[in-house]
N, C-alpha and C positions, 0 to 999 in steps of 0.2 A: 605505506602509511596506514595505520589502523583506522577502521571506520568508527564513527561515533554511535553511541547508543543513547537515544534521546527520548525521554518521556515528556510529552507535551502537556504543559500545565495551564494552557490558556483557559480562562474561565468559561468561555462558550463551549469549548470542547468538553470540559469536565462536566458542565451542566447537561449537555446532550448525552454524554456517556452514562450519567445516572439514569436517564430516561430509557436509554438503550438496554441497560441491564435488567430493568424491571420486567418480571415475568408477565405483568398485566398489559404491557405495551403490545398493541395489535400489529398485524402484518403490515398494514399500510404505513403506520407511524414508524415502525421499526425500519422499514425500507427507506423512508425519508430521512430518518436520523443517520443511518449508515452513509447515505449520500452526502448529507450536510457535514458530518464529521470528516469524511474523506476530503471534501472541498477545503475545510479549514486546515487539515493536515498538509495538503498539497501547497497551500498558501505559505505555510511555515517552512516546509521542506525545500522549497525552491528559492529561499531568500538569498542563497549564495550564487545563483546563476549570474554569469558575467554580463555586464552592460557595456554598450558603446554610446557615444554621443551622437545626437541627431538634431538638426535644425528643423523646426516646424513652423510654418507660416500660419499664424492665427489671424482672425479678423482685425486684430489691432497691432500686429507686428510679428517679429521673429522670436520664437522661444527656444532656449537651449534645453533640450529634452534628453531622455535616455530611452534606449530600446535594448531588447535582448540581443546579445552579440552573436547572432547567427547560430545559437544552440538549438538543436532539434530534440524534442522530447518524445518518448514513447511510454505509454502505460500498458502494463502487462498484468491483467488479473489472473490469479490462479482459480480455475474453474472448480466449483461453480460459485462459491460465496464471494469471490473477488469481483464478480460482475456487479455486485451491489455498490461498489465504490467507484465504478467507471464514470457514471454521469456526473458525480460531484467533482471528480478530477477534471473532466472535459469542460465543465462550466467555467473553469479558470484558464484552461489551455486548450481551446477548441481546435487548434491546428495540430495537436499531438496525434501520433499514430497509435493504433491499438493492436497489441498482440494477444495471444491466448495460450495458456498452458493448462492442460487438463491432467489433474492428478486426483487419485482417490486413495484413501487410507485403508490398507488391509486391516480388517477389524481384529484379526488374530495376532499379527506381528506388529501392528501399528506403524508399518513402514509404508512410504508412498509408492504408488504404482502409476506410471505415466501412461496416458492413452492418447494425448494430443499435444502438439506444439506447432504453432503457426505465428511467426514473427514478421515484422516489416522487413522488406528486402534490403533496405538501407540501414539496418539496425546498427551497423558499425559506425554510423554517423550520429547516433542518438544517445542521449542520457536516458536510461531506462529506470522507471519506477514500477517495481513489482507491488501489486495490490492484493492483500488477503486480510480479511477482518481479524483472523485469529492466528497467532503464532504459538502453537501448543508444544508438540514434541520437537518441532523444527524440521522434521523430515521432508515435508513438502517444500518448505522454503529453501532448504539446502539444495534439493534436487532442481528446483526452478532456477536458482542462481547458477547452478552448474550448467544447465542447458543453455541459458542465455550467454554465459561466458564463452561457450563454444563458438558463438557468432561475433565475438569481439566488439561489444558496444563501447561507447566512450566511458560510461560509468554505470553503476547499478546502485539503486537505493531501494530499501525494503520498507514499505509502509503497512502497518497493521494497526488495528484499533485496540486489541487487547493481546498482551503477551504474557507467557509464563516464563519464569526464570530458566527452566529447562530448555525452552525453545530459543531464547536469546543466547544462551550459552552454546547450544548446538550450532546455530547459524554463525555466531561470531567466531567460534573455533574453526569452522569449516571455511568461512569466507571473511577473514578479519578485515578486508578492505571495504566491505559493504556497510554503509550507514544504515542503522535500524531506527525507525521512528515508530513510536507507539503512543496511544492515548492513555493507556493504563497498563501497569505492570502488576500482575496478580500474584497470589501466594505460591501456587504449585499446580501440579496435575494430579487428578485422582487416578484410581486403579484402571480406569478405562481410557486414560489419556486425554480427558477433558479438563479445561482450565477451571480452577476453583478460586474465587467464586464465579468468575466468567459471566456468561450470559446465555449458556446453553449452546445448541447447534446453530451457528450463524446462518448457514445455508437454509436450514429448515425454517428459521424465523424470517429470513428475507423472502423466501418463495412460498411460504405457507404450506410446506409439505409435511408438517407434523403437528 
């Protein structure tokens, strides 16, 4: 079954995205906005998780309630910018496990180079959400999904804040079964492989390294 490509149009996400794009937004506020947007995105991206019935004793009686039907989640940020989305995701699902995939982009070829991959031991029992603020060329996203698929997780979903059409196409063509959620779909990539209009280098703006 083909994965979905979903641009999230929730008013709170769109409002925060406008602040995130602003070049005048300082490091502290930028970092907080990335976390807040990630939290809102995870809220929406998990709406189809299965539920089971549960009886709960309240101070006034027995309530018919719902609970997650035994599904285990894992959040896997692509280093380093994806780290900025982890706290927001964990604020909604604190029991989730965290993996890490380290990739950097060769500035000449624009292709991803992997230098680290550490995932939960029980990854095959988990629904995995890959986190990366930017989906530009799609190279890192494709490689991250490929590495995780080698460990046979239950499912994989890709969450990014801003995506370029080129990145969406590359990821969808390589892994058509993966759902892609983004807060904004931008025009294109420039000659250096950066998203236009985008928001600049997400890692530098999260960590204040530029």
